[in-house]
PQR file with spaces between the fields and no chain letter, atoms N, CA, C, O and H, PARSE charges and radii, in Angstrom:
ATOM       1  N    MET     1     122.496   88.874   81.479 -0.4000 1.5000
ATOM       2  CA   MET     1     121.473   88.504   82.450 -0.0000 2.0000
ATOM       3  C    MET     1     120.099   88.649   81.812  0.5500 1.7000
ATOM       4  O    MET     1     119.820   89.651   81.154 -0.5500 1.4000
ATOM       5  N    ASN     2     119.261   87.678   81.999 -0.4000 1.5000
ATOM       6  CA   ASN     2     117.924   87.674   81.437 -0.0000 2.0000
ATOM       7  C    ASN     2     116.943   88.099   82.528  0.5500 1.7000
ATOM       8  O    ASN     2     116.702   87.350   83.474 -0.5500 1.4000
ATOM       9  H    ASN     2     119.487   86.863   82.533  0.4000 1.0000
ATOM      10  N    ASP     3     116.380   89.294   82.399 -0.4000 1.5000
ATOM      11  CA   ASP     3     115.469   89.776   83.434 -0.0000 2.0000
ATOM      12  C    ASP     3     114.001   89.601   83.055  0.5500 1.7000
ATOM      13  O    ASP     3     113.124   90.136   83.734 -0.5500 1.4000
ATOM      14  H    ASP     3     116.576   89.903   81.630  0.4000 1.0000
ATOM      15  N    SER     4     113.717   88.858   81.977 -0.4000 1.5000
ATOM      16  CA   SER     4     112.327   88.585   81.643 -0.0000 2.0000
ATOM      17  C    SER     4     111.767   87.605   82.670  0.5500 1.7000
ATOM      18  O    SER     4     112.493   86.779   83.224 -0.5500 1.4000
ATOM      19  H    SER     4     114.429   88.424   81.425  0.4000 1.0000
ATOM      20  N    ILE     5     110.464   87.714   82.910 -0.4000 1.5000
ATOM      21  CA   ILE     5     109.856   86.809   83.885 -0.0000 2.0000
ATOM      22  C    ILE     5     109.209   85.609   83.210  0.5500 1.7000
ATOM      23  O    ILE     5     108.918   84.603   83.857 -0.5500 1.4000
ATOM      24  H    ILE     5     109.875   88.385   82.460  0.4000 1.0000
ATOM      25  N    ALA     6     108.987   85.723   81.906 -0.4000 1.5000
ATOM      26  CA   ALA     6     108.423   84.599   81.157 -0.0000 2.0000
ATOM      27  C    ALA     6     108.729   84.803   79.687  0.5500 1.7000
ATOM      28  O    ALA     6     108.891   85.931   79.224 -0.5500 1.4000
ATOM      29  H    ALA     6     109.224   86.540   81.381  0.4000 1.0000
ATOM      30  N    HIS     7     108.805   83.707   78.964 -0.4000 1.5000
ATOM      31  CA   HIS     7     108.955   83.790   77.524 -0.0000 2.0000
ATOM      32  C    HIS     7     108.203   82.622   76.905  0.5500 1.7000
ATOM      33  O    HIS     7     108.013   81.572   77.519 -0.5500 1.4000
ATOM      34  H    HIS     7     108.672   82.790   79.340  0.4000 1.0000
ATOM      35  N    ALA     8     107.780   82.847   75.660 -0.4000 1.5000
ATOM      36  CA   ALA     8     107.000   81.817   74.979 -0.0000 2.0000
ATOM      37  C    ALA     8     107.126   81.987   73.474  0.5500 1.7000
ATOM      38  O    ALA     8     107.526   83.039   72.976 -0.5500 1.4000
ATOM      39  H    ALA     8     107.933   83.700   75.162  0.4000 1.0000
ATOM      40  N    VAL     9     106.778   80.937   72.774 -0.4000 1.5000
ATOM      41  CA   VAL     9     106.719   80.963   71.323 -0.0000 2.0000
ATOM      42  C    VAL     9     105.268   80.739   70.935  0.5500 1.7000
ATOM      43  O    VAL     9     104.620   79.808   71.415 -0.5500 1.4000
ATOM      44  H    VAL     9     106.453   80.082   73.179  0.4000 1.0000
ATOM      45  N    GLY    10     104.762   81.609   70.054 -0.4000 1.5000
ATOM      46  CA   GLY    10     103.399   81.452   69.543 -0.0000 2.0000
ATOM      47  C    GLY    10     103.460   81.186   68.054  0.5500 1.7000
ATOM      48  O    GLY    10     104.308   81.739   67.354 -0.5500 1.4000
ATOM      49  H    GLY    10     105.288   82.364   69.664  0.4000 1.0000
ATOM      50  N    ARG    11     102.570   80.349   67.570 -0.4000 1.5000
ATOM      51  CA   ARG    11     102.540   80.023   66.143 -0.0000 2.0000
ATOM      52  C    ARG    11     101.119   80.085   65.612  0.5500 1.7000
ATOM      53  O    ARG    11     100.160   79.740   66.301 -0.5500 1.4000
ATOM      54  H    ARG    11     101.881   79.899   68.139  0.4000 1.0000
ATOM      55  N    ARG    12     101.008   80.536   64.364 -0.4000 1.5000
ATOM      56  CA   ARG    12      99.728   80.517   63.664 -0.0000 2.0000
ATOM      57  C    ARG    12     100.038   80.463   62.181  0.5500 1.7000
ATOM      58  O    ARG    12     100.680   81.367   61.646 -0.5500 1.4000
ATOM      59  H    ARG    12     101.788   80.817   63.804  0.4000 1.0000
ATOM      60  N    LYS    13      99.595   79.429   61.524 -0.4000 1.5000
ATOM      61  CA   LYS    13      99.903   79.197   60.113 -0.0000 2.0000
ATOM      62  C    LYS    13     101.411   79.294   59.915  0.5500 1.7000
ATOM      63  O    LYS    13     102.153   78.498   60.490 -0.5500 1.4000
ATOM      64  H    LYS    13      99.073   78.695   61.958  0.4000 1.0000
ATOM      65  N    GLU    14     101.882   80.247   59.118 -0.4000 1.5000
ATOM      66  CA   GLU    14     103.315   80.391   58.851 -0.0000 2.0000
ATOM      67  C    GLU    14     104.006   81.389   59.782  0.5500 1.7000
ATOM      68  O    GLU    14     105.222   81.563   59.702 -0.5500 1.4000
ATOM      69  H    GLU    14     101.279   80.894   58.651  0.4000 1.0000
ATOM      70  N    ALA    15     103.255   82.041   60.656 -0.4000 1.5000
ATOM      71  CA   ALA    15     103.815   83.072   61.542 -0.0000 2.0000
ATOM      72  C    ALA    15     104.350   82.462   62.833  0.5500 1.7000
ATOM      73  O    ALA    15     103.769   81.534   63.397 -0.5500 1.4000
ATOM      74  H    ALA    15     102.267   81.900   60.722  0.4000 1.0000
ATOM      75  N    ILE    16     105.474   83.012   63.282 -0.4000 1.5000
ATOM      76  CA   ILE    16     106.081   82.591   64.549 -0.0000 2.0000
ATOM      77  C    ILE    16     106.393   83.845   65.354  0.5500 1.7000
ATOM      78  O    ILE    16     107.019   84.774   64.845 -0.5500 1.4000
ATOM      79  H    ILE    16     105.946   83.766   62.824  0.4000 1.0000
ATOM      80  N    ALA    17     105.953   83.871   66.617 -0.4000 1.5000
ATOM      81  CA   ALA    17     106.201   85.007   67.504 -0.0000 2.0000
ATOM      82  C    ALA    17     107.001   84.539   68.714  0.5500 1.7000
ATOM      83  O    ALA    17     106.643   83.558   69.365 -0.5500 1.4000
ATOM      84  H    ALA    17     105.444   83.115   67.031  0.4000 1.0000
ATOM      85  N    LEU    18     108.082   85.247   69.006 -0.4000 1.5000
ATOM      86  CA   LEU    18     108.877   85.006   70.209 -0.0000 2.0000
ATOM      87  C    LEU    18     108.556   86.140   71.171  0.5500 1.7000
ATOM      88  O    LEU    18     108.852   87.301   70.888 -0.5500 1.4000
ATOM      89  H    LEU    18     108.373   86.044   68.477  0.4000 1.0000
ATOM      90  N    VAL    19     107.955   85.809   72.302 -0.4000 1.5000
ATOM      91  CA   VAL    19     107.447   86.814   73.245 -0.0000 2.0000
ATOM      92  C    VAL    19     108.202   86.710   74.565  0.5500 1.7000
ATOM      93  O    VAL    19     108.363   85.622   75.119 -0.5500 1.4000
ATOM      94  H    VAL    19     107.715   84.866   72.533  0.4000 1.0000
ATOM      95  N    ARG    20     108.659   87.850   75.059 -0.4000 1.5000
ATOM      96  CA   ARG    20     109.267   87.929   76.395 -0.0000 2.0000
ATOM      97  C    ARG    20     108.435   88.900   77.220  0.5500 1.7000
ATOM      98  O    ARG    20     108.141   90.012   76.780 -0.5500 1.4000
ATOM      99  H    ARG    20     108.528   88.734   74.609  0.4000 1.0000
ATOM     100  N    LEU    21     108.064   88.477   78.401 -0.4000 1.5000
ATOM     101  CA   LEU    21     107.227   89.264   79.296 -0.0000 2.0000
ATOM     102  C    LEU    21     108.087   89.807   80.428  0.5500 1.7000
ATOM     103  O    LEU    21     108.899   89.081   81.001 -0.5500 1.4000
ATOM     104  H    LEU    21     108.302   87.574   78.758  0.4000 1.0000
ATOM     105  N    PHE    22     107.907   91.093   80.751 -0.4000 1.5000
ATOM     106  CA   PHE    22     108.678   91.762   81.794 -0.0000 2.0000
ATOM     107  C    PHE    22     107.739   92.418   82.797  0.5500 1.7000
ATOM     108  O    PHE    22     106.641   92.847   82.443 -0.5500 1.4000
ATOM     109  H    PHE    22     107.247   91.683   80.285  0.4000 1.0000
ATOM     110  N    LEU    23     108.169   92.492   84.035 -0.4000 1.5000
ATOM     111  CA   LEU    23     107.440   93.193   85.076 -0.0000 2.0000
ATOM     112  C    LEU    23     107.781   94.678   84.973  0.5500 1.7000
ATOM     113  O    LEU    23     108.953   95.040   84.872 -0.5500 1.4000
ATOM     114  H    LEU    23     109.061   92.143   84.323  0.4000 1.0000
ATOM     115  N    GLY    24     106.771   95.528   85.000 -0.4000 1.5000
ATOM     116  CA   GLY    24     106.982   96.968   84.944 -0.0000 2.0000
ATOM     117  C    GLY    24     106.095   97.620   83.911  0.5500 1.7000
ATOM     118  O    GLY    24     105.273   96.972   83.263 -0.5500 1.4000
ATOM     119  H    GLY    24     105.819   95.234   85.083  0.4000 1.0000
ATOM     120  N    LYS    25     106.283   98.928   83.772 -0.4000 1.5000
ATOM     121  CA   LYS    25     105.501   99.699   82.814 -0.0000 2.0000
ATOM     122  C    LYS    25     106.419  100.174   81.699  0.5500 1.7000
ATOM     123  O    LYS    25     107.420  100.848   81.941 -0.5500 1.4000
ATOM     124  H    LYS    25     106.950   99.455   84.298  0.4000 1.0000
ATOM     125  N    SER    26     106.065   99.816   80.492 -0.4000 1.5000
ATOM     126  CA   SER    26     106.782  100.251   79.305 -0.0000 2.0000
ATOM     127  C    SER    26     105.909   99.930   78.101  0.5500 1.7000
ATOM     128  O    SER    26     104.857   99.303   78.232 -0.5500 1.4000
ATOM     129  H    SER    26     105.252   99.268   80.295  0.4000 1.0000
ATOM     130  N    LEU    27     106.349  100.360   76.947 -0.4000 1.5000
ATOM     131  CA   LEU    27     105.608  100.049   75.729 -0.0000 2.0000
ATOM     132  C    LEU    27     105.828   98.591   75.344  0.5500 1.7000
ATOM     133  O    LEU    27     106.913   98.040   75.535 -0.5500 1.4000
ATOM     134  H    LEU    27     107.203  100.869   76.841  0.4000 1.0000
ATOM     135  N    ASN    28     104.782   97.977   74.801 -0.4000 1.5000
ATOM     136  CA   ASN    28     104.931   96.667   74.183 -0.0000 2.0000
ATOM     137  C    ASN    28     105.573   96.904   72.824  0.5500 1.7000
ATOM     138  O    ASN    28     105.096   97.729   72.045 -0.5500 1.4000
ATOM     139  H    ASN    28     103.901   98.424   74.647  0.4000 1.0000
ATOM     140  N    ILE    29     106.654   96.185   72.536 -0.4000 1.5000
ATOM     141  CA   ILE    29     107.433   96.401   71.319 -0.0000 2.0000
ATOM     142  C    ILE    29     107.360   95.161   70.430  0.5500 1.7000
ATOM     143  O    ILE    29     107.545   94.038   70.898 -0.5500 1.4000
ATOM     144  H    ILE    29     107.042   95.515   73.168  0.4000 1.0000
ATOM     145  N    VAL    30     107.087   95.381   69.135 -0.4000 1.5000
ATOM     146  CA   VAL    30     107.077   94.303   68.145 -0.0000 2.0000
ATOM     147  C    VAL    30     108.078   94.656   67.051  0.5500 1.7000
ATOM     148  O    VAL    30     107.953   95.691   66.396 -0.5500 1.4000
ATOM     149  H    VAL    30     106.937   96.294   68.755  0.4000 1.0000
ATOM     150  N    ASN    31     109.064   93.797   66.860 -0.4000 1.5000
ATOM     151  CA   ASN    31     110.088   94.015   65.828 -0.0000 2.0000
ATOM     152  C    ASN    31     110.665   95.425   65.874  0.5500 1.7000
ATOM     153  O    ASN    31     110.888   96.045   64.835 -0.5500 1.4000
ATOM     154  H    ASN    31     109.165   92.956   67.392  0.4000 1.0000
ATOM     155  N    GLY    32     110.905   95.927   67.084 -0.4000 1.5000
ATOM     156  CA   GLY    32     111.530   97.224   67.267 -0.0000 2.0000
ATOM     157  C    GLY    32     110.597   98.419   67.192  0.5500 1.7000
ATOM     158  O    GLY    32     111.050   99.557   67.310 -0.5500 1.4000
ATOM     159  H    GLY    32     110.723   95.422   67.929  0.4000 1.0000
ATOM     160  N    LYS    33     109.306   98.189   66.998 -0.4000 1.5000
ATOM     161  CA   LYS    33     108.321   99.276   66.909 -0.0000 2.0000
ATOM     162  C    LYS    33     107.298   99.126   68.038  0.5500 1.7000
ATOM     163  O    LYS    33     107.026   98.011   68.483 -0.5500 1.4000
ATOM     164  H    LYS    33     108.938   97.264   66.902  0.4000 1.0000
ATOM     165  N    PRO    34     106.728  100.250   68.504 -0.5600 1.5000
ATOM     166  CA   PRO    34     105.607  100.125   69.441  0.2800 2.0000
ATOM     167  C    PRO    34     104.498   99.280   68.806  0.5500 1.7000
ATOM     168  O    PRO    34     104.245   99.382   67.605 -0.5500 1.4000
ATOM     169  N    ILE    35     103.853   98.461   69.602 -0.4000 1.5000
ATOM     170  CA   ILE    35     102.874   97.511   69.072 -0.0000 2.0000
ATOM     171  C    ILE    35     101.761   98.197   68.280  0.5500 1.7000
ATOM     172  O    ILE    35     101.255   97.631   67.310 -0.5500 1.4000
ATOM     173  H    ILE    35     104.059   98.377   70.577  0.4000 1.0000
ATOM     174  N    GLY    36     101.375   99.414   68.686 -0.4000 1.5000
ATOM     175  CA   GLY    36     100.333  100.149   67.972 -0.0000 2.0000
ATOM     176  C    GLY    36     100.750  100.608   66.591  0.5500 1.7000
ATOM     177  O    GLY    36      99.896  100.855   65.740 -0.5500 1.4000
ATOM     178  H    GLY    36     101.786   99.873   69.473  0.4000 1.0000
ATOM     179  N    GLU    37     102.049  100.725   66.350 -0.4000 1.5000
ATOM     180  CA   GLU    37     102.541  101.053   65.010 -0.0000 2.0000
ATOM     181  C    GLU    37     102.642   99.806   64.142  0.5500 1.7000
ATOM     182  O    GLU    37     102.489   99.885   62.923 -0.5500 1.4000
ATOM     183  H    GLU    37     102.743  100.524   67.041  0.4000 1.0000
ATOM     184  N    TYR    38     102.895   98.668   64.753 -0.4000 1.5000
ATOM     185  CA   TYR    38     103.033   97.424   63.993 -0.0000 2.0000
ATOM     186  C    TYR    38     101.661   96.849   63.637  0.5500 1.7000
ATOM     187  O    TYR    38     101.422   96.470   62.490 -0.5500 1.4000
ATOM     188  H    TYR    38     103.020   98.604   65.744  0.4000 1.0000
ATOM     189  N    PHE    39     100.767   96.786   64.617 -0.4000 1.5000
ATOM     190  CA   PHE    39      99.384   96.353   64.398 -0.0000 2.0000
ATOM     191  C    PHE    39      98.518   97.590   64.574  0.5500 1.7000
ATOM     192  O    PHE    39      98.229   97.989   65.702 -0.5500 1.4000
ATOM     193  H    PHE    39     100.961   97.094   65.549  0.4000 1.0000
ATOM     194  N    LYS    40      98.101   98.199   63.472 -0.4000 1.5000
ATOM     195  CA   LYS    40      97.572   99.563   63.495 -0.0000 2.0000
ATOM     196  C    LYS    40      96.075   99.709   63.765  0.5500 1.7000
ATOM     197  O    LYS    40      95.660  100.762   64.249 -0.5500 1.4000
ATOM     198  H    LYS    40      98.336   97.874   62.556  0.4000 1.0000
ATOM     199  N    SER    41      95.259   98.721   63.481 -0.4000 1.5000
ATOM     200  CA   SER    41      93.814   98.938   63.587 -0.0000 2.0000
ATOM     201  C    SER    41      93.320   98.834   65.033  0.5500 1.7000
ATOM     202  O    SER    41      93.971   98.238   65.891 -0.5500 1.4000
ATOM     203  H    SER    41      95.596   97.866   63.087  0.4000 1.0000
ATOM     204  N    ILE    42      92.175   99.419   65.268 -0.4000 1.5000
ATOM     205  CA   ILE    42      91.545   99.381   66.597 -0.0000 2.0000
ATOM     206  C    ILE    42      91.160   97.942   66.952  0.5500 1.7000
ATOM     207  O    ILE    42      91.263   97.540   68.111 -0.5500 1.4000
ATOM     208  H    ILE    42      91.646   99.903   64.571  0.4000 1.0000
ATOM     209  N    VAL    43      90.724   97.180   65.973 -0.4000 1.5000
ATOM     210  CA   VAL    43      90.379   95.772   66.200 -0.0000 2.0000
ATOM     211  C    VAL    43      91.625   95.004   66.628  0.5500 1.7000
ATOM     212  O    VAL    43      91.558   94.166   67.527 -0.5500 1.4000
ATOM     213  H    VAL    43      90.640   97.507   65.031  0.4000 1.0000
ATOM     214  N    ASP    44      92.770   95.285   65.985 -0.4000 1.5000
ATOM     215  CA   ASP    44      94.018   94.635   66.378 -0.0000 2.0000
ATOM     216  C    ASP    44      94.354   94.951   67.830  0.5500 1.7000
ATOM     217  O    ASP    44      94.781   94.071   68.578 -0.5500 1.4000
ATOM     218  H    ASP    44      92.825   95.966   65.254  0.4000 1.0000
ATOM     219  N    LYS    45      94.160   96.215   68.230 -0.4000 1.5000
ATOM     220  CA   LYS    45      94.480   96.610   69.607 -0.0000 2.0000
ATOM     221  C    LYS    45      93.635   95.825   70.608  0.5500 1.7000
ATOM     222  O    LYS    45      94.140   95.383   71.640 -0.5500 1.4000
ATOM     223  H    LYS    45      93.814   96.929   67.623  0.4000 1.0000
ATOM     224  N    LYS    46      92.359   95.655   70.303 -0.4000 1.5000
ATOM     225  CA   LYS    46      91.510   94.868   71.197 -0.0000 2.0000
ATOM     226  C    LYS    46      92.039   93.442   71.321  0.5500 1.7000
ATOM     227  O    LYS    46      92.015   92.856   72.403 -0.5500 1.4000
ATOM     228  H    LYS    46      91.948   96.014   69.464  0.4000 1.0000
ATOM     229  N    ASP    47      92.515   92.890   70.210 -0.4000 1.5000
ATOM     230  CA   ASP    47      93.024   91.516   70.224 -0.0000 2.0000
ATOM     231  C    ASP    47      94.307   91.397   71.033  0.5500 1.7000
ATOM     232  O    ASP    47      94.417   90.498   71.867 -0.5500 1.4000
ATOM     233  H    ASP    47      92.534   93.366   69.331  0.4000 1.0000
ATOM     234  N    TYR    48      95.287   92.283   70.812 -0.4000 1.5000
ATOM     235  CA   TYR    48      96.560   92.122   71.513 -0.0000 2.0000
ATOM     236  C    TYR    48      96.509   92.553   72.968  0.5500 1.7000
ATOM     237  O    TYR    48      97.377   92.158   73.747 -0.5500 1.4000
ATOM     238  H    TYR    48      95.198   93.014   70.135  0.4000 1.0000
ATOM     239  N    MET    49      95.527   93.346   73.360 -0.4000 1.5000
ATOM     240  CA   MET    49      95.383   93.717   74.771 -0.0000 2.0000
ATOM     241  C    MET    49      94.552   92.714   75.568  0.5500 1.7000
ATOM     242  O    MET    49      94.612   92.698   76.797 -0.5500 1.4000
ATOM     243  H    MET    49      94.823   93.667   72.727  0.4000 1.0000
ATOM     244  N    LYS    50      93.780   91.882   74.879 -0.4000 1.5000
ATOM     245  CA   LYS    50      92.874   90.960   75.563 -0.0000 2.0000
ATOM     246  C    LYS    50      93.566   90.037   76.581  0.5500 1.7000
ATOM     247  O    LYS    50      93.042   89.877   77.684 -0.5500 1.4000
ATOM     248  H    LYS    50      93.731   91.895   73.880  0.4000 1.0000
ATOM     249  N    PRO    51      94.725   89.422   76.262 -0.5600 1.5000
ATOM     250  CA   PRO    51      95.343   88.549   77.275  0.2800 2.0000
ATOM     251  C    PRO    51      95.660   89.287   78.582  0.5500 1.7000
ATOM     252  O    PRO    51      95.496   88.722   79.663 -0.5500 1.4000
ATOM     253  N    PHE    52      96.107   90.531   78.490 -0.4000 1.5000
ATOM     254  CA   PHE    52      96.389   91.310   79.699 -0.0000 2.0000
ATOM     255  C    PHE    52      95.094   91.681   80.430  0.5500 1.7000
ATOM     256  O    PHE    52      95.054   91.661   81.660 -0.5500 1.4000
ATOM     257  H    PHE    52      96.239   90.989   77.611  0.4000 1.0000
ATOM     258  N    GLU    53      94.038   92.018   79.685 -0.4000 1.5000
ATOM     259  CA   GLU    53      92.770   92.410   80.295 -0.0000 2.0000
ATOM     260  C    GLU    53      92.092   91.235   80.995  0.5500 1.7000
ATOM     261  O    GLU    53      91.504   91.405   82.063 -0.5500 1.4000
ATOM     262  H    GLU    53      94.071   92.034   78.685  0.4000 1.0000
ATOM     263  N    VAL    54      92.171   90.055   80.405 -0.4000 1.5000
ATOM     264  CA   VAL    54      91.519   88.865   80.975 -0.0000 2.0000
ATOM     265  C    VAL    54      92.027   88.598   82.388  0.5500 1.7000
ATOM     266  O    VAL    54      91.254   88.228   83.271 -0.5500 1.4000
ATOM     267  H    VAL    54      92.649   89.916   79.537  0.4000 1.0000
ATOM     268  N    VAL    55      93.322   88.786   82.599 -0.4000 1.5000
ATOM     269  CA   VAL    55      93.897   88.530   83.918 -0.0000 2.0000
ATOM     270  C    VAL    55      94.034   89.799   84.756  0.5500 1.7000
ATOM     271  O    VAL    55      94.563   89.747   85.867 -0.5500 1.4000
ATOM     272  H    VAL    55      93.950   89.087   81.882  0.4000 1.0000
ATOM     273  N    GLY    56      93.567   90.939   84.241 -0.4000 1.5000
ATOM     274  CA   GLY    56      93.577   92.192   84.991 -0.0000 2.0000
ATOM     275  C    GLY    56      94.961   92.779   85.220  0.5500 1.7000
ATOM     276  O    GLY    56      95.203   93.398   86.256 -0.5500 1.4000
ATOM     277  H    GLY    56      93.138   90.982   83.339  0.4000 1.0000
ATOM     278  N    LEU    57      95.871   92.596   84.273 -0.4000 1.5000
ATOM     279  CA   LEU    57      97.252   93.048   84.451 -0.0000 2.0000
ATOM     280  C    LEU    57      97.720   93.971   83.324  0.5500 1.7000
ATOM     281  O    LEU    57      98.864   93.872   82.881 -0.5500 1.4000
ATOM     282  H    LEU    57      95.674   92.093   83.432  0.4000 1.0000
ATOM     283  N    THR    58      96.855   94.858   82.860 -0.4000 1.5000
ATOM     284  CA   THR    58      97.209   95.698   81.723 -0.0000 2.0000
ATOM     285  C    THR    58      98.349   96.663   82.013  0.5500 1.7000
ATOM     286  O    THR    58      99.051   97.063   81.085 -0.5500 1.4000
ATOM     287  H    THR    58      95.925   94.939   83.219  0.4000 1.0000
ATOM     288  N    SER    59      98.557   97.046   83.255 -0.4000 1.5000
ATOM     289  CA   SER    59      99.605   98.029   83.537 -0.0000 2.0000
ATOM     290  C    SER    59     100.757   97.473   84.376  0.5500 1.7000
ATOM     291  O    SER    59     101.634   98.237   84.779 -0.5500 1.4000
ATOM     292  H    SER    59      97.987   96.721   84.009  0.4000 1.0000
ATOM     293  N    LYS    60     100.780   96.179   84.647 -0.4000 1.5000
ATOM     294  CA   LYS    60     101.847   95.603   85.466 -0.0000 2.0000
ATOM     295  C    LYS    60     102.942   94.934   84.652  0.5500 1.7000
ATOM     296  O    LYS    60     104.052   94.746   85.149 -0.5500 1.4000
ATOM     297  H    LYS    60     100.067   95.559   84.319  0.4000 1.0000
ATOM     298  N    TYR    61     102.647   94.573   83.410 -0.4000 1.5000
ATOM     299  CA   TYR    61     103.601   93.846   82.587 -0.0000 2.0000
ATOM     300  C    TYR    61     103.682   94.471   81.197  0.5500 1.7000
ATOM     301  O    TYR    61     102.751   95.130   80.736 -0.5500 1.4000
ATOM     302  H    TYR    61     101.745   94.727   83.007  0.4000 1.0000
ATOM     303  N    TYR    62     104.803   94.249   80.552 -0.4000 1.5000
ATOM     304  CA   TYR    62     104.947   94.624   79.156 -0.0000 2.0000
ATOM     305  C    TYR    62     105.721   93.540   78.429  0.5500 1.7000
ATOM     306  O    TYR    62     106.336   92.681   79.060 -0.5500 1.4000
ATOM     307  H    TYR    62     105.560   93.713   80.927  0.4000 1.0000
ATOM     308  N    ALA    63     105.692   93.576   77.102 -0.4000 1.5000
ATOM     309  CA   ALA    63     106.312   92.506   76.318 -0.0000 2.0000
ATOM     310  C    ALA    63     107.198   93.078   75.219  0.5500 1.7000
ATOM     311  O    ALA    63     106.949   94.160   74.688 -0.5500 1.4000
ATOM     312  H    ALA    63     105.192   94.274   76.589  0.4000 1.0000
ATOM     313  N    THR    64     108.234   92.318   74.897 -0.4000 1.5000
ATOM     314  CA   THR    64     108.992   92.558   73.675 -0.0000 2.0000
ATOM     315  C    THR    64     108.780   91.323   72.811  0.5500 1.7000
ATOM     316  O    THR    64     108.859   90.189   73.284 -0.5500 1.4000
ATOM     317  H    THR    64     108.436   91.439   75.328  0.4000 1.0000
ATOM     318  N    ILE    65     108.511   91.568   71.544 -0.4000 1.5000
ATOM     319  CA   ILE    65     108.083   90.497   70.656 -0.0000 2.0000
ATOM     320  C    ILE    65     108.848   90.573   69.336  0.5500 1.7000
ATOM     321  O    ILE    65     109.034   91.651   68.772 -0.5500 1.4000
ATOM     322  H    ILE    65     108.447   92.489   71.160  0.4000 1.0000
ATOM     323  N    LYS    66     109.277   89.439   68.866 -0.4000 1.5000
ATOM     324  CA   LYS    66     109.824   89.320   67.514 -0.0000 2.0000
ATOM     325  C    LYS    66     108.901   88.380   66.766  0.5500 1.7000
ATOM     326  O    LYS    66     108.625   87.269   67.220 -0.5500 1.4000
ATOM     327  H    LYS    66     109.126   88.563   69.324  0.4000 1.0000
ATOM     328  N    VAL    67     108.431   88.828   65.627 -0.4000 1.5000
ATOM     329  CA   VAL    67     107.493   88.019   64.854 -0.0000 2.0000
ATOM     330  C    VAL    67     107.931   88.015   63.396  0.5500 1.7000
ATOM     331  O    VAL    67     108.430   89.012   62.874 -0.5500 1.4000
ATOM     332  H    VAL    67     108.656   89.730   65.258  0.4000 1.0000
ATOM     333  N    GLU    68     107.729   86.862   62.750 -0.4000 1.5000
ATOM     334  CA   GLU    68     108.090   86.750   61.337 -0.0000 2.0000
ATOM     335  C    GLU    68     107.202   85.730   60.661  0.5500 1.7000
ATOM     336  O    GLU    68     106.567   84.903   61.317 -0.5500 1.4000
ATOM     337  H    GLU    68     107.323   86.052   63.174  0.4000 1.0000
ATOM     338  N    GLY    69     107.164   85.797   59.345 -0.4000 1.5000
ATOM     339  CA   GLY    69     106.396   84.855   58.540 -0.0000 2.0000
ATOM     340  C    GLY    69     104.922   85.194   58.515  0.5500 1.7000
ATOM     341  O    GLY    69     104.432   85.963   59.341 -0.5500 1.4000
ATOM     342  H    GLY    69     107.680   86.468   58.812  0.4000 1.0000
ATOM     343  N    GLY    70     104.224   84.614   57.563 -0.4000 1.5000
ATOM     344  CA   GLY    70     102.787   84.796   57.457 -0.0000 2.0000
ATOM     345  C    GLY    70     102.370   86.217   57.168  0.5500 1.7000
ATOM     346  O    GLY    70     103.201   87.084   56.895 -0.5500 1.4000
ATOM     347  H    GLY    70     104.622   83.989   56.892  0.4000 1.0000
ATOM     348  N    GLY    71     101.081   86.444   57.231 -0.4000 1.5000
ATOM     349  CA   GLY    71     100.528   87.773   57.042 -0.0000 2.0000
ATOM     350  C    GLY    71     100.295   88.450   58.382  0.5500 1.7000
ATOM     351  O    GLY    71     100.556   87.873   59.437 -0.5500 1.4000
ATOM     352  H    GLY    71     100.406   85.740   57.453  0.4000 1.0000
ATOM     353  N    THR    72      99.808   89.664   58.326 -0.4000 1.5000
ATOM     354  CA   THR    72      99.591   90.440   59.546 -0.0000 2.0000
ATOM     355  C    THR    72      98.608   89.765   60.487  0.5500 1.7000
ATOM     356  O    THR    72      98.842   89.735   61.695 -0.5500 1.4000
ATOM     357  H    THR    72      99.597   90.132   57.468  0.4000 1.0000
ATOM     358  N    ALA    73      97.527   89.227   59.970 -0.4000 1.5000
ATOM     359  CA   ALA    73      96.521   88.574   60.827 -0.0000 2.0000
ATOM     360  C    ALA    73      97.117   87.344   61.519  0.5500 1.7000
ATOM     361  O    ALA    73      96.889   87.131   62.710 -0.5500 1.4000
ATOM     362  H    ALA    73      97.337   89.251   58.988  0.4000 1.0000
ATOM     363  N    SER    74      97.870   86.543   60.784 -0.4000 1.5000
ATOM     364  CA   SER    74      98.499   85.370   61.388 -0.0000 2.0000
ATOM     365  C    SER    74      99.559   85.776   62.405  0.5500 1.7000
ATOM     366  O    SER    74      99.712   85.121   63.436 -0.5500 1.4000
ATOM     367  H    SER    74      98.055   86.715   59.816  0.4000 1.0000
ATOM     368  N    GLN    75     100.293   86.852   62.124 -0.4000 1.5000
ATOM     369  CA   GLN    75     101.284   87.327   63.080 -0.0000 2.0000
ATOM     370  C    GLN    75     100.619   87.770   64.361  0.5500 1.7000
ATOM     371  O    GLN    75     101.105   87.460   65.449 -0.5500 1.4000
ATOM     372  H    GLN    75     100.169   87.384   61.286  0.4000 1.0000
ATOM     373  N    LEU    76      99.508   88.496   64.256 -0.4000 1.5000
ATOM     374  CA   LEU    76      98.789   88.930   65.454 -0.0000 2.0000
ATOM     375  C    LEU    76      98.286   87.735   66.254  0.5500 1.7000
ATOM     376  O    LEU    76      98.400   87.719   67.479 -0.5500 1.4000
ATOM     377  H    LEU    76      99.113   88.748   63.372  0.4000 1.0000
ATOM     378  N    ASP    77      97.731   86.737   65.574 -0.4000 1.5000
ATOM     379  CA   ASP    77      97.275   85.537   66.275 -0.0000 2.0000
ATOM     380  C    ASP    77      98.428   84.820   66.966  0.5500 1.7000
ATOM     381  O    ASP    77      98.257   84.301   68.069 -0.5500 1.4000
ATOM     382  H    ASP    77      97.638   86.751   64.579  0.4000 1.0000
ATOM     383  N    ALA    78      99.591   84.782   66.339 -0.4000 1.5000
ATOM     384  CA   ALA    78     100.764   84.144   66.958 -0.0000 2.0000
ATOM     385  C    ALA    78     101.184   84.916   68.198  0.5500 1.7000
ATOM     386  O    ALA    78     101.571   84.308   69.196 -0.5500 1.4000
ATOM     387  H    ALA    78      99.729   85.203   65.443  0.4000 1.0000
ATOM     388  N    VAL    79     101.117   86.231   68.157 -0.4000 1.5000
ATOM     389  CA   VAL    79     101.479   87.071   69.311 -0.0000 2.0000
ATOM     390  C    VAL    79     100.518   86.816   70.460  0.5500 1.7000
ATOM     391  O    VAL    79     100.946   86.623   71.598 -0.5500 1.4000
ATOM     392  H    VAL    79     100.803   86.725   67.346  0.4000 1.0000
ATOM     393  N    VAL    80      99.227   86.814   70.172 -0.4000 1.5000
ATOM     394  CA   VAL    80      98.214   86.630   71.212 -0.0000 2.0000
ATOM     395  C    VAL    80      98.289   85.230   71.761  0.5500 1.7000
ATOM     396  O    VAL    80      97.516   84.875   72.651 -0.5500 1.4000
ATOM     397  H    VAL    80      98.879   86.970   69.247  0.4000 1.0000
């Protein structure tokens, strides 16, 4: 059973991100790691939290993400 409420594919240069969005409170996970461990800088955190902040839903949803290809910056852009 698929309990995600939305899913999408993001691309940037050679990076591809598969994102599943869930209702509830949990950690955002990227490739099996908490997102803050995968994208470590404070600037990265501002970037990956921005979509949730824009719509005012920072604590209502969480995501699981698989990303591959490209460099870290391109992967982050694909996720966002």
